[in-house]
LUMKE-81883 format. One line per field, with one value per residue: residue in one letter; residue number from 0; x, y, z of N, C-alpha, C in turn. Coordinates in Angstrom, 2 decimals, padded with zeros to 5 digits. Example, Ala and Ser with C-alpha at 12.3 -4.5 7.8 and 13.67 -1.06 7.14 Angstrom:
// LUMKE-81883
type: (a|s) $
seq: (0|1) $
n_x: (013.19|012.85) $
n_y: (-005.69|-002.25) $
n_z: (007.80|007.08) $
ca_x: (012.30|013.67) $
ca_y: (-004.50|-001.06) $
ca_z: (007.80|007.14) $
c_x: (013.20|012.90) $
c_y: (-003.30|000.03) $
c_z: (007.80|007.87) $
//
This chain:
// LUMKE-81883
type: (x|x|x|x|x|x|x|x|x|x|x|x|x|x|x|x|x|x|x|x|x|x|x|x|x|x|x|x|x|x|x|x|x|x|x|x|x|x|x|x|x|x|x|x|x|x|x|x|x|x|x|x|x|x|x|x|x|x|x|x|x|x|x|x|x|x|x|x|x|x|x|x|x|x|x|x|x|x|x|x|x|x|x|x|x|x|x|x|x|x|x|x|x|x|x|x|x|x|x|x|x|x|x|x|x|x|x|x|x|x|x|x|x|x|x|x|x|x|x|x|x|x|x|x|x|x|x|x|x|x|x|x|x|x|x|x|x|x|x|x|x|x|x|x|x|x|x|x|x|x|x|x|x|x|x|x|x|x|x|x|x|x|x|x|x|x|x|x|x|x|x|x|x|x|x|x|x|x|x|x|x|x|x|x|x|x|x|x|x|x|x|x|x|x|x|x|x|x|x|x|x|x|x|x|x|x|x|x|x|x|x|x|x|x|x|x|x|x|x|x|x|x|x|x|x|x|x|x|x|x|x|x|x|x|x|x|x|x|x|x|x|x|x|x|x|x|x|x|x|x|x|x|x|x|x|x|x|x|x|x|x|x|x|x|x|x|x|x|x|x|x|x|x|x|x|x|x|x|x|x|x|x|x|x|x|x|x|x|x|x|x|x|x|x|x|x|x|x|x|x|x|x|x|x|x|x|x|x|x|x|x) $
seq: (0|1|2|3|4|5|6|7|8|9|10|11|12|13|14|15|16|17|18|19|20|21|22|23|24|25|26|27|28|29|30|31|32|33|34|35|36|37|38|39|40|41|42|43|44|45|46|47|48|49|50|51|52|53|54|55|56|57|58|59|60|61|62|63|64|65|66|67|68|69|70|71|72|73|74|75|76|77|78|79|80|81|82|83|84|85|86|87|88|89|90|91|92|93|94|95|96|97|98|99|100|101|102|103|104|105|106|107|108|109|110|111|112|113|114|115|116|117|118|119|120|121|122|123|124|125|126|127|128|129|130|131|132|133|134|135|136|137|138|139|140|141|142|143|144|145|146|147|148|149|150|151|152|153|154|155|156|157|158|159|160|161|162|163|164|165|166|167|168|169|170|171|172|173|174|175|176|177|178|179|180|181|182|183|184|185|186|187|188|189|190|191|192|193|194|195|196|197|198|199|200|201|202|203|204|205|206|207|208|209|210|211|212|213|214|215|216|217|218|219|220|221|222|223|224|225|226|227|228|229|230|231|232|233|234|235|236|237|238|239|240|241|242|243|244|245|246|247|248|249|250|251|252|253|254|255|256|257|258|259|260|261|262|263|264|265|266|267|268|269|270|271|272|273|274|275|276|277|278|279|280|281|282|283|284|285|286|287|288|289|290|291|292|293|294|295|296|297|298|299|300|301|302|303|304|305|306|307|308|309|310) $
n_x: (-006.82|-004.20|-001.64|000.39|002.56|004.33|007.89|008.88|007.59|007.85|007.76|007.56|006.89|004.45|001.46|002.42|003.67|005.98|007.31|009.81|010.14|011.82|014.00|012.91|010.90|007.57|004.84|002.40|-000.04|-001.89|-004.70|-005.80|-007.40|-010.82|-011.10|-012.64|-011.18|-009.58|-006.92|-003.87|-002.07|001.29|003.06|003.73|005.57|007.49|006.38|004.24|004.10|001.70|000.16|001.69|001.54|-001.20|-001.49|000.02|-001.52|-003.86|-002.88|-002.29|-004.70|-006.90|-008.94|-010.11|-009.75|-009.25|-007.37|-008.02|-007.00|-004.41|-001.20|001.31|004.76|006.22|006.20|007.93|008.96|009.62|008.19|005.58|004.91|003.15|000.72|-001.46|-002.25|-003.10|-005.25|-007.12|-007.95|-008.57|-010.83|-010.03|-009.09|-006.21|-003.40|-001.21|001.49|000.99|002.97|003.75|001.71|001.67|003.10|001.58|-000.74|-000.41|000.73|003.44|006.76|009.23|012.36|015.30|017.06|020.24|022.54|025.25|026.25|027.44|028.69|028.03|026.52|023.70|023.20|023.93|022.07|019.79|019.35|017.43|015.08|011.74|010.59|008.38|005.06|002.26|-001.28|-003.70|-005.78|-008.47|-008.45|-006.73|-005.79|-004.98|-002.54|-003.08|-000.83|-000.80|-003.18|-002.94|-003.32|-006.49|-006.99|-004.97|-004.87|-003.10|-000.65|001.89|002.46|005.48|007.20|009.61|011.34|013.56|014.80|012.65|010.29|007.91|008.25|007.36|007.55|006.43|005.49|005.09|004.66|004.07|005.15|007.58|008.40|009.46|008.45|010.35|010.45|012.25|013.81|016.03|018.25|018.83|020.78|023.37|022.20|023.12|024.68|024.57|025.34|025.05|022.31|020.69|021.31|020.51|022.22|023.18|023.48|023.42|022.51|022.34|019.66|018.81|021.26|021.17|018.62|018.04|017.30|017.62|019.90|020.38|017.84|017.47|019.39|018.41|016.01|016.94|018.17|015.98|014.64|016.54|016.28|013.85|014.58|014.01|013.21|012.95|013.45|011.94|012.80|012.49|014.33|016.38|017.11|015.08|016.03|017.03|017.00|019.99|022.06|020.86|020.26|022.79|024.11|022.41|022.61|025.29|025.26|023.62|025.25|027.36|026.44|026.82|029.41|029.40|027.05|026.30|027.05|030.33|030.36|027.98|024.84|022.93|024.22|025.44|023.45|020.09|017.20|014.18|010.88|007.28|003.77|002.84|004.64|007.90|010.02|012.56|015.60|018.92|021.74|023.15|026.15|028.34|030.55|031.93|032.20|032.97|032.73|029.99|029.13|030.30|029.10|026.37|026.44|027.18|024.94|022.98|023.76|023.33|020.57|019.70|020.49|018.80|016.30|016.46|016.55|014.00|012.43) $
n_y: (020.79|019.96|022.14|022.22|020.23|017.38|017.33|014.97|014.30|015.00|017.28|016.49|017.58|019.80|018.75|016.23|014.13|012.67|010.13|008.80|005.54|003.98|002.72|002.96|004.63|005.95|007.28|009.90|010.97|013.67|014.36|016.92|019.82|019.37|017.10|013.94|011.76|011.99|011.13|009.16|006.37|005.43|002.61|000.76|000.42|-001.19|-004.12|-003.43|-000.71|000.53|002.17|004.53|005.39|005.85|007.91|009.93|010.32|011.35|013.68|015.08|015.06|015.07|013.88|010.50|010.12|008.33|006.66|006.84|004.69|002.18|002.05|-000.07|000.00|-002.28|-005.63|-006.29|-007.02|-004.73|-002.79|-003.53|-004.38|-003.47|-003.70|-005.53|-004.91|-002.25|-002.59|-003.68|-001.49|000.42|000.07|-000.32|-000.36|-002.09|-001.55|-003.09|-004.15|-006.65|-008.66|-008.65|-009.74|-012.58|-012.65|-011.36|-012.66|-015.13|-017.07|-017.43|-017.32|-014.69|-014.61|-016.01|-013.93|-012.31|-012.07|-011.57|-009.69|-006.38|-005.81|-004.67|-004.06|-003.91|-005.44|-008.00|-008.19|-008.43|-011.10|-011.84|-010.80|-011.32|-013.42|-014.73|-015.01|-012.69|-012.60|-011.14|-011.41|-010.71|-007.97|-006.96|-005.23|-005.22|-003.25|-001.29|-000.55|001.11|002.60|003.65|004.42|004.53|006.19|007.98|010.20|012.09|010.94|008.95|005.52|003.88|001.20|-000.49|-002.89|-005.38|-004.97|-006.18|-008.47|-007.17|-004.45|-001.01|002.52|005.87|008.68|012.16|014.36|017.08|018.30|017.17|015.01|012.03|009.09|006.65|004.13|001.17|001.19|002.67|004.13|006.69|006.56|004.52|001.52|-000.88|-000.35|000.08|002.38|004.44|004.11|004.19|006.67|008.31|009.25|010.98|009.62|008.89|005.87|002.54|000.06|-001.62|-003.97|-006.54|-007.53|-007.41|-009.05|-009.26|-007.99|-006.99|-006.13|-004.23|-002.31|-001.39|-000.27|001.80|003.45|004.14|005.74|007.81|008.93|010.19|012.40|013.53|016.24|016.00|013.35|010.95|008.42|004.90|004.38|006.49|010.09|012.69|013.79|016.57|018.88|020.24|018.74|016.20|015.65|015.63|013.56|011.43|011.09|010.37|007.99|006.43|006.22|004.72|002.43|-000.43|-000.59|000.75|000.17|-002.51|-005.47|-006.96|-009.71|-012.33|-013.96|-013.35|-011.94|-012.91|-014.61|-014.10|-014.32|-015.84|-014.98|-015.10|-014.46|-016.33|-016.51|-017.14|-018.88|-019.81|-019.99|-019.05|-021.08|-020.92|-019.10|-019.14|-021.25|-021.29|-022.23|-021.03|-018.28|-018.08|-018.71|-016.63|-014.43|-014.77|-014.63|-011.97|-010.86|-011.60|-010.11|-007.58|-007.72|-007.70|-005.10|-003.64|-004.30|-002.99|-000.36|-000.04|000.14) $
n_z: (-000.43|001.69|002.28|004.10|004.39|005.76|006.21|005.32|003.03|-000.43|-003.19|-006.56|-009.06|-010.48|-009.11|-008.47|-005.99|-003.67|-001.40|000.74|001.78|003.95|002.05|-000.45|-002.90|-003.12|-005.07|-005.59|-007.78|-008.78|-010.75|-013.08|-011.59|-010.83|-012.36|-012.76|-012.22|-010.01|-007.89|-008.14|-006.89|-007.18|-007.06|-003.96|-001.96|000.70|002.54|005.23|005.02|004.66|006.47|006.60|003.97|003.67|005.56|004.32|002.00|003.13|004.24|001.94|000.40|002.04|004.83|004.79|002.08|-001.03|-003.61|-007.20|-008.49|-008.17|-009.44|-010.59|-011.11|-011.30|-009.90|-007.76|-004.36|-002.89|-004.10|-004.37|-001.91|000.13|-001.01|-000.67|001.93|001.60|-000.14|001.51|002.85|000.90|-001.64|-004.61|-008.13|-009.50|-011.55|-013.86|-016.00|-018.56|-018.51|-015.90|-014.49|-013.81|-011.40|-009.66|-009.41|-008.35|-010.00|-010.67|-009.35|-009.12|-010.99|-009.36|-007.02|-007.44|-005.22|-005.22|-006.93|-007.57|-005.12|-002.61|000.67|000.52|-001.73|-000.75|001.29|-000.19|-000.57|001.22|000.27|-000.67|-003.35|-004.10|-005.55|-005.13|-004.38|-005.99|-007.76|-008.25|-008.30|-010.18|-013.16|-016.60|-018.10|-020.92|-023.17|-025.41|-025.21|-022.70|-019.16|-017.75|-015.51|-015.53|-017.55|-018.71|-018.84|-020.31|-020.90|-020.65|-021.84|-020.09|-019.76|-018.30|-015.75|-014.53|-016.02|-017.02|-016.56|-016.21|-016.99|-016.29|-018.15|-018.46|-020.89|-020.94|-018.66|-018.84|-017.17|-015.61|-014.08|-012.99|-011.82|-011.33|-013.58|-013.75|-011.32|-008.85|-007.03|-005.58|-005.53|-004.62|-002.46|000.98|002.35|000.42|-000.35|002.00|002.93|000.96|-001.06|-003.92|-007.16|-010.44|-011.79|-013.28|-013.27|-010.11|-009.45|-008.33|-008.71|-011.35|-014.32|-017.02|-018.91|-021.47|-022.31|-020.29|-020.96|-023.42|-022.53|-020.85|-022.72|-024.23|-022.39|-022.19|-024.73|-024.50|-023.10|-020.46|-018.21|-015.54|-013.30|-011.33|-009.35|-008.36|-006.38|-004.59|-004.76|-006.34|-009.57|-011.63|-014.45|-016.01|-014.81|-014.58|-017.32|-018.56|-017.11|-017.67|-020.45|-020.58|-019.11|-020.77|-023.02|-022.05|-020.84|-020.70|-019.73|-017.26|-015.83|-016.00|-014.25|-013.83|-013.76|-013.18|-012.47|-014.46|-016.43|-018.82|-019.73|-019.92|-017.73|-018.82|-019.60|-019.92|-020.56|-018.79|-016.78|-015.34|-017.52|-017.98|-016.21|-015.87|-014.81|-011.48|-011.04|-009.30|-007.50|-005.20|-002.09|000.33|-000.18|-000.38|002.22|003.74|002.52|003.08|005.83|006.14|004.97|006.79|009.01|007.96|007.67|010.32|011.01|009.29|010.34|012.76|011.89|010.93|013.16) $
ca_x: (-005.58|-003.37|-000.33|001.37|002.96|005.52|009.14|009.19|006.99|008.50|007.06|008.33|006.50|003.06|000.50|003.08|004.39|006.58|007.86|010.75|009.79|013.08|014.92|012.17|009.97|006.25|004.42|000.99|-000.28|-003.23|-005.11|-006.15|-008.55|-012.11|-011.13|-013.34|-010.23|-008.96|-005.48|-003.42|-000.87|002.23|003.83|003.22|006.64|007.71|005.32|004.18|004.12|000.36|-000.28|002.41|001.00|-002.54|-001.29|000.45|-002.68|-004.80|-002.24|-002.39|-006.02|-007.96|-009.34|-011.01|-009.50|-008.69|-007.01|-008.85|-006.38|-003.02|-000.42|002.59|005.80|006.48|005.66|008.91|008.45|009.79|007.30|004.20|004.87|002.00|-000.47|-002.59|-002.69|-003.81|-006.51|-008.07|-008.41|-009.10|-011.38|-009.71|-008.42|-004.75|-002.96|000.15|001.74|000.60|004.06|003.89|000.54|001.92|003.69|000.55|-001.92|-000.06|001.10|004.88|007.73|010.24|013.65|016.08|017.92|021.68|023.06|026.70|026.64|027.41|029.71|027.62|025.71|022.33|023.17|023.91|020.80|018.72|019.09|016.25|013.91|010.86|010.33|007.15|003.99|001.13|-002.54|-004.72|-006.40|-009.76|-008.28|-005.72|-006.16|-003.83|-002.31|-003.03|000.28|-001.16|-004.26|-002.56|-004.08|-007.65|-006.95|-003.86|-005.04|-002.01|000.61|002.15|003.12|006.71|007.67|011.04|011.70|014.97|014.83|011.64|009.77|006.91|008.48|006.94|007.76|005.35|006.05|004.17|005.44|003.80|006.14|008.80|008.75|009.41|008.50|011.18|010.49|013.61|014.51|017.30|018.22|019.64|021.72|023.93|021.27|023.85|025.41|023.75|025.74|024.40|020.85|020.04|021.58|019.95|023.32|022.79|024.36|022.61|023.01|021.40|018.72|019.44|021.90|020.85|017.28|017.88|017.44|017.85|020.69|020.19|016.58|017.67|020.14|017.47|015.06|017.63|018.36|014.65|014.42|017.42|015.71|012.77|015.25|013.18|013.83|012.88|013.25|011.64|013.05|012.07|015.37|017.22|016.43|014.67|017.07|016.43|017.77|021.21|022.76|020.19|020.39|024.18|024.40|021.60|023.21|026.55|024.90|023.13|026.38|028.34|025.66|027.43|030.66|029.24|025.84|026.21|028.12|031.36|029.94|026.76|023.96|022.14|025.00|025.59|022.22|018.97|016.02|013.16|009.53|006.19|002.54|002.58|005.64|009.28|010.15|013.96|016.53|020.27|022.28|023.95|027.49|029.41|030.64|032.90|031.39|033.36|032.12|028.56|028.96|030.64|028.11|025.12|026.68|027.09|023.55|022.23|024.10|022.61|019.16|019.50|020.60|017.60|015.20|016.62|016.21|012.55|011.73) $
ca_y: (020.04|020.51|022.59|022.15|018.83|017.00|017.39|013.66|014.26|015.95|017.54|016.18|018.61|020.18|017.67|014.94|014.11|011.39|009.95|007.68|004.58|003.32|002.91|002.94|005.74|005.82|008.57|010.19|011.87|014.26|014.86|018.35|020.16|019.13|015.81|012.89|010.68|012.16|010.94|007.79|005.94|004.66|001.69|000.69|000.27|-002.43|-004.59|-002.67|000.73|001.01|003.28|005.74|005.82|006.41|009.20|010.89|010.61|012.22|014.99|015.74|015.14|015.17|012.66|009.58|010.05|007.10|006.89|006.23|003.41|001.97|001.62|-000.67|-000.04|-003.71|-006.27|-006.70|-006.88|-003.37|-001.88|-004.01|-005.03|-003.06|-003.68|-006.25|-004.11|-001.08|-003.00|-003.90|-000.15|001.08|-000.83|000.35|-001.23|-002.08|-001.67|-003.54|-004.68|-008.05|-009.55|-008.67|-010.36|-013.87|-012.46|-010.68|-013.53|-016.42|-018.06|-017.63|-016.51|-014.00|-015.32|-015.83|-012.77|-012.57|-011.18|-011.45|-008.63|-005.04|-005.67|-003.87|-004.70|-004.04|-006.62|-009.19|-008.19|-008.80|-012.53|-012.01|-010.23|-012.37|-013.45|-015.47|-014.13|-012.36|-013.01|-010.07|-011.67|-010.04|-006.52|-006.56|-004.83|-005.19|-001.95|-001.18|000.37|002.09|003.47|004.25|004.07|005.44|007.11|008.91|010.58|012.92|010.22|007.89|004.33|003.53|-000.14|-000.45|-004.17|-005.69|-005.17|-007.22|-008.73|-006.22|-003.15|000.19|003.85|006.78|009.94|013.24|015.23|018.50|018.73|016.40|014.31|010.58|008.21|005.63|002.84|000.66|001.15|003.26|004.63|007.90|006.25|003.18|000.67|-002.01|000.14|000.56|003.75|005.32|004.02|004.61|008.10|009.06|009.91|011.06|009.09|008.26|004.54|001.64|-000.57|-002.42|-005.10|-007.84|-007.98|-007.24|-010.40|-009.22|-006.78|-006.44|-005.37|-003.08|-001.30|-000.81|000.56|003.01|004.33|004.67|006.85|008.92|009.56|011.08|013.60|014.15|017.30|015.54|011.91|010.50|006.98|004.08|004.43|007.67|011.39|013.23|014.52|017.54|019.87|019.95|017.64|014.97|015.39|015.27|012.25|010.43|010.81|009.65|006.63|005.73|005.95|003.82|001.56|-001.75|-000.46|001.29|-000.29|-003.97|-006.06|-007.68|-011.11|-012.55|-015.02|-012.94|-011.06|-013.55|-015.30|-013.56|-015.11|-015.71|-015.01|-014.72|-014.14|-017.35|-016.39|-017.46|-020.13|-020.26|-019.27|-019.59|-021.67|-020.09|-019.13|-019.26|-022.53|-021.13|-022.39|-020.06|-017.00|-018.14|-018.66|-015.28|-013.50|-014.90|-014.11|-010.51|-010.52|-011.73|-008.94|-006.46|-007.90|-007.22|-003.64|-003.11|-004.43|-001.92|000.91|000.02|000.33) $
ca_z: (-000.26|002.76|001.79|005.18|004.40|006.51|005.45|004.75|001.71|-001.33|-004.45|-007.75|-010.01|-010.22|-008.92|-008.23|-004.73|-003.32|-000.07|000.85|002.81|004.26|000.93|-001.72|-003.05|-003.74|-005.61|-005.74|-008.91|-008.83|-012.06|-013.10|-010.76|-011.46|-013.02|-012.02|-011.98|-008.70|-007.82|-008.34|-006.18|-008.00|-006.21|-002.60|-000.99|001.42|003.41|006.48|004.73|004.32|007.33|006.21|002.67|003.94|006.23|003.30|001.15|003.85|004.36|000.64|-000.23|003.03|005.54|004.09|000.64|-001.60|-005.01|-008.22|-008.82|-007.83|-010.59|-010.23|-012.14|-011.36|-008.71|-006.75|-003.00|-002.36|-004.83|-004.20|-000.61|000.94|-001.86|-000.08|003.09|001.12|-000.75|002.60|003.25|-000.30|-002.66|-005.86|-009.10|-009.60|-012.94|-014.08|-017.34|-018.72|-018.15|-014.44|-013.88|-013.14|-010.07|-008.86|-009.39|-007.79|-011.01|-010.83|-008.61|-009.92|-011.03|-008.14|-006.87|-007.47|-004.18|-005.30|-007.86|-007.02|-004.09|-001.45|001.70|000.06|-002.60|000.08|002.00|-001.12|-000.44|002.06|-000.36|-001.19|-004.80|-004.35|-006.02|-004.28|-005.00|-006.04|-009.06|-008.38|-008.36|-011.15|-014.51|-017.49|-018.74|-022.37|-023.36|-026.44|-024.73|-021.42|-017.96|-017.73|-014.39|-015.75|-018.96|-019.21|-018.71|-021.27|-020.37|-021.37|-021.49|-019.74|-019.15|-018.03|-014.30|-014.41|-017.37|-017.47|-015.92|-016.94|-016.44|-016.64|-018.65|-018.82|-021.78|-020.67|-017.67|-019.11|-015.93|-015.73|-012.92|-013.64|-011.16|-011.20|-014.86|-013.35|-009.94|-008.66|-005.96|-005.76|-004.78|-004.04|-001.30|002.09|002.64|-000.55|-000.42|003.24|003.12|-000.17|-001.76|-005.33|-008.19|-011.47|-012.10|-013.90|-012.32|-009.06|-010.13|-007.73|-009.10|-012.79|-014.86|-018.47|-019.06|-022.81|-022.26|-019.41|-021.72|-024.40|-021.78|-020.40|-023.89|-024.57|-021.46|-022.58|-025.93|-024.06|-022.57|-019.41|-017.40|-014.15|-013.10|-009.97|-009.42|-007.24|-005.36|-004.71|-004.83|-007.64|-010.31|-012.54|-015.20|-016.76|-014.16|-015.00|-018.75|-018.85|-016.53|-018.36|-021.76|-020.34|-018.72|-021.96|-023.91|-021.42|-019.96|-020.52|-018.97|-015.91|-015.15|-016.00|-013.44|-014.59|-013.82|-012.43|-012.98|-015.61|-017.30|-020.13|-020.13|-019.17|-017.44|-019.86|-019.04|-020.80|-019.84|-017.78|-015.74|-015.69|-018.26|-017.95|-015.34|-016.05|-013.57|-010.58|-011.60|-008.29|-006.81|-004.12|-000.88|001.35|-000.53|-000.07|003.68|004.17|001.99|003.81|007.17|006.02|004.69|008.04|009.81|007.37|007.98|011.71|010.94|008.66|011.30|013.75|011.23|010.73|014.44) $
c_x: (-004.70|-001.99|000.77|001.81|004.20|006.74|009.49|008.50|007.67|007.69|008.00|008.14|005.06|002.17|001.14|003.91|004.96|006.97|008.80|010.35|010.99|014.08|014.23|011.15|008.62|005.79|002.90|000.83|-001.71|-003.52|-005.53|-007.36|-009.86|-012.22|-011.84|-012.41|-009.51|-007.45|-005.15|-002.16|-000.01|003.18|003.40|004.30|006.73|006.47|005.39|004.15|002.74|-000.06|000.40|001.88|-000.37|-002.42|-000.86|-000.73|-003.63|-004.20|-002.36|-003.82|-007.19|-008.35|-010.31|-010.78|-009.06|-008.37|-008.04|-008.33|-004.98|-002.32|000.92|003.57|006.25|006.11|006.66|008.43|008.63|008.92|005.83|003.99|003.65|000.69|-001.66|-003.13|-003.55|-005.16|-007.56|-008.69|-009.10|-009.58|-011.22|-009.04|-006.91|-004.38|-001.49|000.26|001.39|001.70|004.39|002.76|000.81|002.41|002.72|-000.71|-001.57|000.45|002.60|005.65|008.61|011.50|014.43|016.93|019.38|022.36|024.56|027.16|026.60|028.35|029.32|026.74|024.26|022.19|023.08|022.59|019.65|018.42|017.83|014.98|013.03|010.68|009.05|006.03|003.01|-000.15|-003.55|-005.50|-007.68|-009.64|-007.45|-006.32|-004.90|-003.72|-002.30|-001.98|-000.07|-002.20|-003.90|-003.47|-005.25|-007.59|-005.80|-003.89|-003.90|-000.67|000.70|002.87|004.31|007.13|009.18|011.47|013.20|015.16|013.81|010.99|008.80|007.04|008.00|007.46|006.61|005.94|004.94|004.96|005.25|004.81|007.48|009.31|008.53|009.42|009.12|011.09|011.94|014.30|015.89|017.18|019.05|020.49|022.30|023.11|021.95|024.54|024.45|024.06|025.04|022.89|020.18|020.27|021.15|021.03|023.08|023.88|023.48|023.25|021.96|020.45|019.46|019.97|021.41|019.50|017.04|018.23|017.63|018.57|020.60|018.92|016.72|018.40|019.23|016.50|015.70|017.81|017.04|014.31|015.27|016.90|014.55|013.31|014.41|013.94|013.83|012.69|013.03|011.75|012.41|013.05|016.25|016.41|016.00|015.85|016.41|017.49|019.02|021.99|022.19|020.47|021.81|024.49|023.64|022.18|024.53|026.27|024.42|024.27|027.31|027.68|026.35|028.68|030.42|028.04|025.75|027.34|029.10|031.03|028.69|025.86|023.30|022.92|025.11|024.29|021.05|017.97|014.99|011.79|008.52|004.95|002.19|003.56|007.02|009.34|011.58|014.76|017.92|020.81|023.08|025.42|028.59|029.38|031.65|032.14|031.71|032.73|030.65|028.33|029.21|029.56|026.80|025.27|026.58|025.65|022.70|022.50|023.37|021.13|018.84|019.56|019.32|016.40|015.25|016.21|014.71|011.79|011.63) $
c_y: (020.74|020.87|022.42|020.70|018.61|017.07|016.04|013.43|015.29|016.09|017.30|017.25|018.95|018.95|016.28|015.05|012.72|011.34|008.76|006.82|003.65|003.52|002.88|004.07|005.28|007.22|008.66|011.26|012.35|014.69|016.32|018.63|019.99|017.80|014.78|011.74|010.80|012.01|009.46|007.55|005.11|003.93|001.80|000.42|-001.11|-002.84|-003.83|-001.17|001.33|002.22|004.59|006.28|006.46|007.77|010.27|011.30|011.57|013.60|015.78|016.05|015.16|013.84|011.82|009.45|008.65|007.36|006.32|004.85|003.37|001.43|001.08|-000.55|-001.47|-004.30|-006.75|-006.32|-005.49|-002.35|-002.28|-004.63|-004.71|-003.11|-004.36|-005.51|-002.93|-001.45|-003.37|-002.58|000.58|000.04|-000.18|-000.63|-001.05|-002.32|-002.10|-004.08|-006.17|-009.02|-009.55|-009.44|-011.73|-013.74|-011.77|-011.52|-014.96|-017.45|-018.38|-016.78|-015.77|-014.88|-015.07|-014.55|-013.20|-011.64|-010.93|-010.44|-007.29|-004.78|-004.87|-004.64|-004.88|-005.20|-007.89|-009.32|-008.64|-010.29|-012.80|-011.45|-011.35|-012.26|-014.21|-014.51|-013.77|-012.68|-011.87|-010.19|-010.87|-008.53|-006.06|-006.25|-004.75|-003.81|-002.11|-000.12|001.46|003.09|004.19|003.79|005.04|006.50|008.11|009.40|011.41|012.19|009.10|006.74|003.99|002.14|-000.11|-001.75|-004.33|-005.96|-006.23|-007.38|-007.68|-004.85|-002.02|001.43|004.72|008.13|010.92|014.26|016.70|019.07|018.05|015.72|012.82|009.95|006.91|004.26|002.41|000.49|001.80|003.66|005.90|007.78|004.89|002.21|-000.53|-001.64|000.63|002.01|004.73|005.31|004.54|006.09|008.95|009.84|009.84|010.52|008.38|006.94|003.75|001.04|-001.35|-003.74|-006.45|-008.39|-007.83|-008.55|-010.43|-007.91|-006.18|-005.60|-004.12|-001.96|-000.61|000.13|001.86|003.97|004.89|005.86|008.06|009.65|010.48|012.40|014.29|015.22|016.94|014.03|011.65|008.97|006.22|004.13|005.65|008.95|011.75|013.97|015.39|018.23|019.35|018.80|016.31|014.66|014.99|013.86|011.14|010.07|010.04|008.20|005.82|005.34|004.87|002.76|000.24|-001.68|-000.07|000.75|-001.80|-004.55|-006.85|-009.15|-011.25|-013.53|-014.64|-012.10|-011.64|-014.14|-014.77|-014.63|-014.85|-015.86|-014.64|-014.45|-015.17|-017.27|-016.77|-018.83|-020.66|-019.37|-019.87|-020.14|-020.67|-020.22|-019.34|-020.64|-022.48|-021.11|-021.34|-018.71|-016.98|-018.00|-017.25|-014.29|-013.58|-014.47|-012.59|-010.08|-010.60|-010.54|-007.71|-006.52|-007.38|-005.69|-003.04|-003.21|-003.33|-000.57|001.07|000.31|001.82) $
c_z: (000.78|002.24|002.85|005.35|005.26|005.61|004.83|003.42|000.83|-002.62|-005.61|-008.79|-009.70|-010.21|-008.80|-006.95|-004.48|-001.86|-000.11|002.04|003.01|003.11|-000.43|-001.73|-003.58|-004.12|-005.69|-006.81|-008.85|-010.26|-011.95|-012.21|-011.51|-012.18|-012.15|-011.67|-010.63|-008.73|-007.87|-007.50|-007.12|-007.06|-004.75|-001.56|-000.37|002.22|004.73|006.28|004.57|005.16|006.95|004.88|002.86|004.61|005.23|002.42|001.85|004.10|003.06|000.23|000.74|003.64|004.71|002.60|000.23|-003.06|-005.96|-008.57|-008.22|-009.06|-010.09|-011.39|-012.36|-010.01|-007.69|-005.35|-002.41|-003.08|-004.71|-002.82|000.23|000.16|-001.21|001.14|002.64|000.52|000.30|003.05|002.10|-001.30|-004.03|-006.82|-009.08|-011.06|-012.98|-015.50|-017.38|-018.27|-016.67|-013.76|-013.24|-011.71|-009.12|-008.73|-008.96|-008.76|-011.03|-009.83|-009.59|-010.01|-009.74|-008.17|-006.94|-006.46|-004.26|-006.34|-007.14|-005.88|-002.86|-000.50|001.26|-000.91|-001.77|000.83|001.11|-001.10|000.38|001.41|-000.91|-002.71|-005.13|-004.77|-004.91|-005.06|-004.91|-007.35|-009.28|-008.54|-009.56|-012.51|-015.36|-018.14|-020.25|-022.69|-024.37|-025.94|-023.44|-020.30|-017.82|-016.64|-014.49|-017.19|-019.54|-019.27|-019.74|-020.58|-021.27|-020.92|-021.28|-019.07|-018.98|-016.55|-013.90|-015.78|-017.90|-016.84|-016.82|-016.23|-016.92|-017.01|-018.97|-019.61|-021.45|-019.68|-017.85|-017.84|-016.12|-014.35|-013.40|-013.00|-010.94|-012.55|-014.74|-011.90|-009.87|-007.40|-006.25|-004.91|-004.15|-002.73|-000.22|002.43|001.70|-000.39|000.84|003.54|001.94|-000.92|-003.26|-006.25|-009.21|-011.89|-012.87|-012.87|-011.25|-009.62|-009.62|-008.19|-010.60|-013.48|-016.38|-018.79|-020.45|-022.85|-021.39|-020.13|-022.74|-023.69|-021.33|-021.56|-024.40|-023.67|-021.85|-023.80|-025.59|-023.55|-021.49|-018.65|-015.92|-014.14|-011.62|-009.98|-008.27|-006.08|-005.62|-004.84|-006.24|-008.26|-011.36|-013.39|-015.88|-016.15|-014.60|-016.46|-019.14|-018.36|-017.25|-019.72|-021.61|-019.95|-019.92|-022.88|-023.37|-020.54|-019.68|-019.64|-017.53|-015.14|-015.03|-015.17|-014.30|-014.74|-012.97|-013.15|-014.31|-016.62|-018.71|-020.65|-019.30|-018.75|-018.53|-019.22|-020.11|-019.95|-018.76|-016.61|-016.24|-016.37|-018.29|-017.02|-015.55|-014.73|-012.76|-010.95|-010.57|-007.66|-005.67|-002.80|000.18|001.09|-000.16|001.43|004.20|003.75|002.78|005.27|007.16|005.78|005.96|008.95|009.27|007.66|009.38|011.73|010.37|009.59|012.34|013.16|011.08|012.02|014.79) $
//
């Protein structure tokens, strides 16, 4: 394994590495030396990230390497965006929760995004995020929550829905490390200033894409009960130690006051989904035409900025 890694890759804990791809993180987990399971990729970032992920893998594990499997915390476009690209390069199985499968097998779109919560540019920009399903039916495997993922024998699957119907987190008790996906964030995901500059702030899940706030609160408190010493989120820097534990307990105690938006499409009434996909979406709550026009104009400006950042 190449120890001379680029500064753009970071080590989470022993045998776990991550990288930030614009504003979202992906992670690579190596099993114990000598294990036949090799290593696993967790999430795939935005569309167009495949080459960067492959380069990181080869820097860590050598030329021509491929993971034993790809695990998705959920199927949103910023976490599964490069999945189809990567599967053209790596012929490997993909694991996701049963309630995420409709969005990965072409059966259902995700509930509509609510770009008017959170009050930041990233929230407005989310209006451009795709919610249509992708099609990888021939590669997908359903995670057995009780048995865990065969390619990650040391890791426990934690069901953390709310942000999406079948969202999961991964926890290794030996190192007390949690890969949280979007069950929480360590930056203000609604703010372009915070997210693009990796400014640290423990928060709830991204507000614009969270469709069940009651479930999100239960999931956050489940994470707090684990009392992890390290959290590696989908958005934001890794947090550790006393700072993390204090902030996590405070967030769990005050989740409704500090993490849930004051108003929004899903605040009073969640979207409902099952194994077939979305079955109910509450009506859009805003009827102020001017706000919509201004918001989408701002979102378009943000889109242009993001395109420039990607070049």
